[in-house]
C-alpha positions in Angstrom: -12.9 -10.2 75.7 -15.4 -12.5 73.8 -16.4 -9.6 71.6 -12.8 -8.8 70.8 -11.9 -12.4 70.0 -15.0 -12.8 67.8 -14.0 -9.6 66.0 -10.4 -10.8 65.5 -11.7 -14.2 64.3 -14.0 -12.4 61.8 -11.1 -10.3 60.5 -8.8 -13.3 60.1 -11.5 -15.4 58.3 -12.6 -12.6 56.0 -12.1 -13.5 52.3 -10.6 -10.0 51.7 -8.0 -10.7 54.3 -6.8 -14.0 52.9 -7.2 -13.6 49.2 -4.7 -11.5 47.3 -6.2 -9.2 44.7 -5.9 -10.9 41.3 -4.0 -8.8 38.8 -6.0 -7.5 35.9 -5.2 -9.1 32.5 -3.3 -7.0 30.0 -5.6 -5.4 27.4 -6.0 -7.6 24.3 -4.8 -5.5 21.4 -3.2 -8.1 19.1 -5.6 -9.1 16.4 -3.9 -12.4 15.9 -4.4 -13.3 19.5 -8.0 -12.1 19.3 -8.6 -14.4 16.4 -7.0 -17.3 18.2 -9.2 -16.6 21.3 -12.3 -16.7 19.1 -11.1 -20.0 17.6 -10.7 -21.4 21.1 -14.3 -20.4 22.0 -15.5 -22.0 18.8 -17.4 -20.8 15.6 -20.8 -21.7 17.2 -20.3 -19.2 20.1 -18.3 -16.4 18.4 -19.2 -13.9 15.7 -15.8 -12.8 14.5 -13.3 -10.1 15.4 -13.4 -6.5 14.4 -12.3 -2.9 15.3 -15.1 -0.6 16.4 -15.5 3.0 15.5 -13.3 4.0 18.4 -10.5 1.8 17.1 -11.0 -0.8 19.9 -10.5 -4.5 19.1 -13.8 -6.4 19.8 -14.5 -10.1 19.9 -18.2 -10.9 19.0 -19.7 -13.8 21.1 -23.2 -15.3 21.3 -23.5 -15.8 25.1 -22.4 -14.3 28.4 -20.2 -17.3 29.3 -18.2 -16.8 26.1 -18.0 -13.0 26.9 -16.6 -13.8 30.3 -13.9 -15.9 28.7 -12.9 -13.0 26.4 -12.9 -10.5 29.2 -10.7 -12.8 31.4 -8.1 -12.5 28.6 -8.3 -8.7 28.6 -10.5 -8.6 25.6 -13.6 -6.5 24.8 -16.6 -8.7 24.1 -19.9 -7.9 22.4 -22.8 -10.3 22.7 -24.4 -10.8 19.2 -27.2 -12.9 17.8 -25.5 -14.8 14.9 -22.5 -17.1 15.2 -19.7 -17.3 12.7 -21.0 -20.8 11.8 -24.5 -19.5 11.0 -23.2 -16.6 8.9 -20.7 -18.9 7.1 -23.5 -21.2 6.1 -25.2 -18.3 4.4 -22.1 -17.3 2.5 -21.5 -20.9 1.5 -25.1 -21.1 0.1 -24.5 -18.0 -2.0 -21.2 -19.4 -3.3 -22.7 -22.7 -4.2 -26.1 -21.5 -5.6 -24.9 -18.4 -7.5 -21.1 -17.9 -7.8 -20.4 -21.6 -8.7 -23.6 -22.3 -10.6 -24.7 -19.1 -12.5 -22.5 -16.2 -11.4 -23.8 -12.7 -11.4 -21.3 -10.1 -12.6 -20.9 -6.9 -10.5 -21.9 -8.6 -7.2 -20.0 -9.4 -4.0 -20.8 -10.9 -0.5 -18.9 -11.7 2.6 -19.2 -11.9 6.4 -19.0 -8.5 8.2 -18.3 -9.1 11.9 -18.9 -5.5 12.8 -22.6 -5.8 11.8 -23.0 -9.5 12.6 -24.3 -10.0 9.1 -23.5 -11.2 5.6 -23.2 -8.1 3.4 -24.4 -8.5 -0.2 -23.3 -5.7 -2.5 -25.0 -5.1 -5.9 -23.0 -2.8 -8.1 -24.0 -1.0 -11.3 -24.7 -3.3 -14.3 -26.7 -6.0 -12.6 -30.0 -6.8 -14.5 -33.3 -6.6 -12.8 -33.7 -10.4 -13.2 -30.4 -11.1 -11.6 -31.1 -8.7 -8.8 -34.4 -10.5 -8.1 -32.7 -13.9 -8.2 -30.1 -12.8 -5.6 -32.5 -11.0 -3.3 -35.0 -13.9 -3.5 -32.3 -16.3 -2.3 -31.2 -14.2 0.6 -34.7 -13.2 1.7 -35.1 -16.4 3.6 -32.2 -15.6 5.9 -33.8 -12.6 7.5 -31.5 -10.2 9.4 -28.5 -12.5 8.8 -28.1 -10.7 5.5 -27.9 -7.0 4.5 -28.2 -6.0 0.9 -26.6 -2.8 -0.3 -26.5 -1.1 -3.8 -23.1 0.4 -4.7 -22.5 2.8 -7.6 -20.0 1.9 -10.3 -19.1 -1.4 -11.8 -16.3 -3.8 -10.7 -13.3 -3.6 -13.0 -9.8 -5.0 -13.0 -6.9 -2.9 -11.7 -4.2 -5.3 -13.1 -2.0 -2.5 -14.5 0.6 -1.8 -11.9 3.0 1.1 -12.0 6.0 1.7 -9.7 9.5 3.0 -9.7 12.0 1.2 -12.0 9.6 0.1 -14.7 10.0 1.1 -18.3 7.9 4.0 -19.7 7.6 5.2 -23.2 6.3 8.3 -25.1 5.0 6.5 -28.1 4.9 9.5 -30.4 8.6 10.3 -29.7 9.5 7.6 -29.3 11.4 7.9 -26.1 12.1 5.1 -23.7 12.9 5.9 -20.1 12.3 4.7 -16.6 9.7 5.7 -14.0 11.4 7.2 -10.9 9.0 7.5 -8.0 5.2 7.7 -7.6 4.2 10.8 -5.7 1.0 12.6 -4.7 -0.1 16.1 -3.5 -1.9 16.9 -0.3 -5.3 16.2 -2.0 -4.2 12.7 -2.9 -3.8 13.3 -6.7 -1.3 10.9 -8.1 1.8 11.7 -10.2 5.1 10.1 -11.1 8.5 11.7 -11.6 11.0 10.9 -14.4 13.9 12.8 -16.0 13.2 16.1 -17.7 15.3 15.3 -20.8 12.9 12.3 -21.3 9.9 14.6 -21.7 11.4 17.8 -23.2 9.3 18.0 -26.4 5.6 18.3 -27.3 5.8 14.7 -28.7 6.8 13.5 -25.2 3.7 14.6 -23.3 1.6 11.4 -23.1 3.3 8.5 -21.4 2.6 4.8 -21.4 3.9 1.8 -19.5 6.4 0.1 -21.8 5.1 -3.4 -21.0 1.7 -3.8 -22.6 1.6 -0.2 -23.8 -0.8 0.8 -21.1 -1.5 4.6 -21.0 -0.4 6.2 -17.7 -0.9 10.0 -18.1 0.5 13.2 -19.4 3.4 15.5 -18.5 2.3 18.5 -16.4 3.7 22.0 -16.6 6.1 20.9 -13.9 9.2 19.9 -15.8 12.6 21.3 -16.7 15.8 20.3 -18.4 18.6 22.7 -17.7 16.8 26.0 -17.6 17.3 26.1 -13.8 20.0 23.5 -13.9 17.5 20.8 -13.2 16.4 17.6 -15.0 12.9 16.4 -14.0 9.4 15.9 -15.3 6.2 15.3 -13.3 3.6 13.2 -15.1 0.0 13.2 -13.9 -1.8 9.8 -13.8 -4.9 10.0 -15.9 -5.8 6.3 -16.2 -7.9 5.1 -13.2 -7.2 1.5 -14.2 -3.6 1.9 -13.2 -2.5 0.9 -9.6 0.4 3.2 -8.7 2.4 1.8 -5.8 4.8 3.5 -3.4 7.6 1.2 -4.2 10.6 0.4 -6.6 11.1 -2.8 -8.5 14.7 -3.9 -9.3 16.4 -7.2 -10.1 13.1 -9.1 -9.4 12.7 -7.6 -5.9 10.3 -4.9 -4.7 11.5 -2.1 -2.3 9.1 0.0 -0.3 9.5 3.8 -0.5 8.0 5.7 2.4 9.9 9.0 2.6 12.4 11.3 0.8 15.4 13.4 1.7 18.7 14.7 0.4 21.6 12.2 0.3 24.6 11.9 2.6 28.2 11.8 1.3 29.5 8.3 1.3 26.2 6.5 2.1 25.3 3.2 0.4 22.6 3.7 -2.2 20.7 1.6 -4.9 19.7 2.5 -8.5 17.1 0.9 -10.7 16.3 1.2 -14.3 14.2 -0.4 -17.1 17.4 -1.6 -18.9 19.8 -2.2 -16.0 19.9 -2.0 -12.2 22.9 -1.5 -9.9 22.1 -2.2 -6.3 25.6 -1.7 -4.9 26.9 1.9 -4.9 27.7 4.9 -2.8 27.3 8.6 -3.0 30.6 10.1 -4.3 29.3 13.7 -3.9 25.9 14.8 -2.8 26.1 18.1 -4.8 28.2 18.4 -8.0 28.3 20.5 -11.2 28.7 18.6 -14.4 28.6 19.6 -18.1 27.1 17.6 -21.0 28.9 17.3 -24.3 26.4 19.9 -25.7 27.7 22.4 -23.2 24.6 22.3 -21.0 25.7 22.8 -17.4 23.9 21.0 -14.5 24.3 22.1 -10.9 23.6 20.6 -7.5 23.3 17.1 -8.8 24.1 13.8 -7.0 27.1 11.8 -8.1 27.4 8.0 -7.3 29.5 5.0 -8.2 26.8 3.3 -10.2 26.6 2.4 -13.8 23.6 3.1 -16.0 22.5 2.5 -19.6 20.3 4.3 -22.2 16.7 3.8 -21.2 17.5 4.0 -17.5 17.0 7.7 -17.5 14.5 8.9 -14.9 15.0 5.8 -12.8 15.1 5.9 -9.0 18.0 6.3 -6.6 17.2 5.4 -3.0 18.6 4.2 0.3 16.5 2.0 2.6 12.9 3.4 2.3 14.0 6.9 1.4 13.8 8.4 -2.2 16.9 10.3 -3.1 17.3 11.0 -6.8 16.3 10.6 -10.5 18.8 9.2 -13.0 20.0 12.0 -15.3 23.4 11.1 -16.9 26.3 8.6 -16.8 29.7 7.9 -18.2 28.9 4.2 -18.7 29.8 3.2 -22.3 26.9 2.0 -24.5 26.9 -1.7 -24.5 29.0 -2.1 -21.4 28.0 -4.6 -18.7 26.0 -2.8 -16.1 25.0 -4.6 -12.8 25.8 -4.6 -9.1 29.3 -5.9 -9.8 30.4 -2.7 -11.5 32.0 0.1 -9.5 34.2 1.9 -12.0 31.6 4.2 -13.5 29.8 7.4 -12.4 26.1 8.3 -12.7 24.5 11.6 -11.9 21.0 12.2 -10.4 18.5 15.0 -10.0 17.8 15.3 -6.2 14.1 14.3 -5.9 13.7 16.3 -2.6 14.0 19.5 -4.5 11.2 18.6 -6.9 8.9 17.5 -4.1 9.4 20.6 -2.1 9.0 22.9 -5.0 5.5 21.5 -6.0 4.2 20.3 -2.7 4.4 16.6 -3.4 5.4 13.6 -1.4 6.3 10.0 -2.0 4.2 7.2 -0.5 
């Protein structure tokens, strides 16, 4: 009896019997929450937040107590040697003693939490004297700093290019509008405009109308009427141009991520270098029309938009989907053209046909 009572007493007083199993915290996957957690621990005990090679979010800490705090919140902790405060002092010294005093072109530095170091990069074009000045300064910081040499010089990429901007063939001259930026499976960049904009040998090189920045040349992928189409694909040949997967219209930027054929009756937007009409609908997703010259165009998109000379080649889209390239309109020259107009008709080359034919995609 005594043994049984003792056994029962031991069971009732066992911590496992009285304590409920604490639920495990949800995994910490939100980088904003991870940064907030690191801030709570403090810059003297954390080393930053980063994704490791497996794609896992990691909070770097300088002691085991801080690591336990991170793990209690569902985070992954790594104990490192240098704190954010220590590394930031190095960066501040570089800023104050070089960048703000006697700057060295073609250099960069910043804190890299994944290596727990300040990474200093020396690009091409830095003189031997400047390299020595920089490396002498960081030598005193030991393994808090990592110096890397990187090929190529730093140059500006201020020349943006996206759908809806004005483009010009300066030897034409022909003024048109860029439709959509596209690329092939290897990542090579192109843009699409109307074929009738680039139908002669004088309309091979193309420039951005604003600033006259050279963009690239028309490829062999173009047509105007031979197969009832109106498109031209221009290859970007200027590395200083940043080609974005977006459309600009009426002071706003619209992201473009996909492409398709249009649906009858759907609401669509049109942009051009001269005018934009952001309120319209598809009247017919596949029509045949004839130019005054007698040239017949088939399988074109008809909408209720207006358009003006210079808008040719511009984009037609819905949401984030590319739909068409401006080809023709019945809008009178000099007429008001904006989103308040609905009495005109504009015709578009389906962009999906062009992309499928040449293995291209928007981005």
